[in-house]
Each structure stands twice: as C-alpha cells, then as structure tokens.
DRENDO-1510 file (C-alpha; in Angstrom, 1 decimal, always signed):
<recs>
REC; n; res; u; v; w
REC; 1; MET; -83.6; +43.0; -28.7 .
REC; 2; THR; -84.0; +42.1; -25.2 .
REC; 3; TYR; -82.5; +39.4; -23.1 .
REC; 4; ASP; -85.5; +37.2; -23.6 .
REC; 5; SER; -85.1; +37.1; -27.3 .
REC; 6; TRP; -81.5; +35.9; -27.0 .
REC; 7; SER; -82.1; +33.1; -24.5 .
REC; 8; TRP; -82.8; +30.5; -27.2 .
REC; 9; VAL; -79.3; +31.4; -28.8 .
REC; 10; ILE; -77.6; +30.9; -25.4 .
REC; 11; VAL; -79.5; +27.5; -24.8 .
REC; 12; MET; -78.7; +26.5; -28.4 .
REC; 13; LEU; -74.9; +27.2; -27.9 .
REC; 14; ILE; -74.6; +25.3; -24.6 .
REC; 15; SER; -76.5; +22.2; -26.0 .
REC; 16; LEU; -74.3; +22.4; -29.2 .
REC; 17; SER; -71.2; +22.5; -27.1 .
REC; 18; ILE; -72.5; +19.7; -24.8 .
REC; 19; PHE; -73.3; +17.6; -28.0 .
REC; 20; ALA; -69.8; +18.3; -29.3 .
REC; 21; LEU; -68.2; +17.2; -26.1 .
REC; 22; PHE; -70.3; +14.0; -26.3 .
REC; 23; ILE; -69.1; +13.3; -29.9 .
REC; 24; PHE; -65.6; +13.9; -28.8 .
REC; 25; LEU; -65.8; +11.5; -25.8 .
REC; 26; PHE; -67.5; +8.9; -28.1 .
REC; 27; ILE; -64.6; +9.0; -30.8 .
REC; 28; ARG; -62.1; +8.8; -28.0 .
REC; 29; PHE; -63.8; +5.9; -26.5 .
REC; 30; VAL; -64.1; +4.0; -29.7 .
REC; 31; GLY; -60.4; +4.8; -30.6 .
REC; 32; HIS; -59.5; +3.4; -27.1 .
REC; 33; MET; -61.6; +0.4; -27.5 .
REC; 34; LYS; -60.2; -0.4; -31.0 .
REC; 35; LYS; -56.6; -0.2; -29.7 .
REC; 36; GLU; -57.4; -2.1; -26.6 .
REC; 37; GLN; -59.0; -5.0; -28.4 .
REC; 38; ASN; -57.0; -4.8; -31.6 .
REC; 39; LEU; -60.2; -4.2; -33.5 .
REC; 40; GLY; -60.6; -2.9; -37.0 .
REC; 41; ILE; -63.7; -1.4; -38.6 .
REC; 42; GLU; -64.4; -3.3; -41.8 .
REC; 43; SER; -65.2; -1.6; -45.0 .
REC; 44; LEU; -68.8; -2.0; -46.3 .
REC; 45; LYS; -67.4; -3.8; -49.4 .
REC; 46; ASP; -65.9; -6.5; -47.3 .
REC; 47; THR; -69.0; -7.1; -45.5 .
REC; 48; LEU; -71.0; -7.9; -48.6 .
REC; 49; VAL; -72.1; -11.4; -49.0 .
REC; 50; ASP; -70.7; -13.1; -52.1 .
REC; 51; LYS; -73.6; -15.4; -53.6 .
REC; 52; ASP; -71.0; -18.2; -54.6 .
REC; 53; ASN; -69.2; -17.8; -51.3 .
REC; 54; PRO; -71.8; -16.9; -48.6 .
REC; 55; VAL; -69.7; -18.1; -45.6 .
REC; 56; VAL; -66.5; -16.3; -46.8 .
REC; 57; LEU; -64.3; -19.4; -47.2 .
REC; 58; SER; -60.8; -19.3; -48.5 .
REC; 59; ALA; -60.3; -20.4; -52.2 .
REC; 60; ASP; -59.0; -24.0; -51.1 .
REC; 61; GLU; -61.9; -24.6; -48.7 .
REC; 62; LEU; -64.4; -23.4; -51.2 .
REC; 63; GLU; -63.0; -25.7; -53.9 .
REC; 64; LYS; -63.1; -28.7; -51.5 .
REC; 65; LEU; -66.8; -27.7; -50.6 .
REC; 66; ARG; -67.7; -27.7; -54.3 .
REC; 67; GLN; -65.9; -31.1; -54.8 .
REC; 68; GLN; -67.9; -32.5; -51.8 .
REC; 69; LYS; -71.0; -30.9; -53.2 .
REC; 70; ALA; -70.5; -32.5; -56.5 .
REC; 71; GLU; -69.7; -35.9; -55.0 .
REC; 72; ALA; -72.9; -35.8; -52.9 .
REC; 73; HIS; -75.0; -34.8; -55.9 .
REC; 74; ARG; -73.5; -37.7; -57.9 .
REC; 75; HIS; -74.2; -40.1; -55.0 .
REC; 76; VAL; -77.9; -38.8; -54.7 .
REC; 77; GLN; -78.4; -39.3; -58.3 .
REC; 78; ASP; -76.9; -42.8; -58.2 .
REC; 79; VAL; -79.1; -43.8; -55.3 .
REC; 80; ILE; -82.2; -42.3; -57.0 .
REC; 81; SER; -81.5; -44.2; -60.3 .
REC; 82; LYS; -81.6; -47.5; -58.4 .
REC; 83; ILE; -85.1; -47.0; -57.1 .
REC; 84; PRO; -87.5; -48.9; -59.6 .
REC; 85; VAL; -90.3; -46.5; -60.9 .
REC; 86; ILE; -93.4; -46.8; -63.1 .
REC; 87; LYS; -94.5; -44.2; -65.5 .
REC; 88; LYS; -98.1; -43.1; -64.7 .
REC; 89; ASN; -100.4; -40.7; -66.4 .
REC; 90; VAL; -98.5; -37.5; -65.6 .
REC; 91; GLY; -95.4; -38.5; -63.6 .
REC; 92; VAL; -93.6; -41.4; -62.1 .
REC; 93; GLN; -94.5; -43.7; -59.0 .
REC; 94; ILE; -92.4; -46.1; -57.1 .
REC; 95; ASP; -92.7; -49.7; -58.4 .
REC; 96; ASN; -93.4; -51.5; -55.1 .
REC; 97; ASP; -93.5; -54.9; -56.8 .
REC; 98; ALA; -89.9; -54.5; -58.2 .
REC; 99; LEU; -88.9; -53.1; -55.0 .
REC; 100; LEU; -90.1; -56.0; -53.0 .
REC; 101; ARG; -88.6; -58.6; -55.5 .
REC; 102; ARG; -85.2; -56.9; -55.1 .
REC; 103; ARG; -85.4; -56.9; -51.3 .
REC; 104; GLU; -86.3; -60.7; -51.3 .
REC; 105; ALA; -83.5; -61.3; -53.6 .
REC; 106; ASP; -81.1; -59.4; -51.3 .
REC; 107; HIS; -82.3; -61.5; -48.3 .
REC; 108; ILE; -81.8; -64.7; -50.3 .
REC; 109; LYS; -78.2; -63.7; -51.1 .
REC; 110; GLU; -77.6; -62.7; -47.5 .
REC; 111; ALA; -79.0; -66.0; -46.3 .
REC; 112; THR; -77.0; -68.1; -48.9 .
REC; 113; GLY; -73.9; -66.1; -48.0 .
REC; 114; ILE; -74.3; -66.7; -44.2 .
REC; 115; ILE; -75.0; -70.5; -44.8 .
REC; 116; LYS; -71.8; -70.8; -47.1 .
REC; 117; LYS; -69.7; -68.9; -44.4 .
REC; 118; ASP; -71.0; -71.3; -41.8 .
REC; 119; ILE; -70.1; -74.4; -43.9 .
REC; 120; ALA; -66.6; -73.1; -44.7 .
</recs>
C-alpha cells in the first residue's frame, strides 16, 4: 500500500476527531447553559398533551374551568330555550311574530315601570 491509499484514512481520523471535539464542546456548552439558567430538559412523557387538560392546569384550576364551562353551557341552553321557534318541514325557524310580541310586551312593561317610578 502506498501513501496515497492511506490518505483517506488520515482524513477520516482527523475529521472524526474534529467531530468528537465539537460534540464534546456542545455537551459542555449545554451543561453550562442549563446550570446558568437553572434549566432542566423535560422528558417526552411530560410534554405530551393530555386531551382532558391541554393547557396543563392544576387539578383545582381544571375543576374550576370545568364548573365554569358547565355553567356557561347551562346559561346558553337557558337563553336558547327562551327563543320562540316554529317547526318547519325539516327543522325549526325563529318565530318572528312571537319575538316581536315579546319585545312589545317588554317595552310596555318598561314604560309603565318608568311612569310608576315617576309618579311615586
């Protein structure tokens, strides 16, 4: 074997040693930055998103959020149930006549309430 046939081995050894040096320096740098900034690398299990708790709230915060959600859901159902509807062929449609009568009745109640307050 000649010197020319061994040249790739020498180049490979030099490049691997430089690569190992870079890896060593990178590991030292990451360790220094973790120590300097008080950081920790999270495990993959901790980073997975829970479908019931996607924002990663504590148990108390999650329970409060669920109660608020249930209360909002009840409120929306209550508001929707007060809207007058008419059954049509396939679905339902808002009953505009009943809605108009309800608004007129509300205006009359407000007007008589204002008049009674002014008299008293």
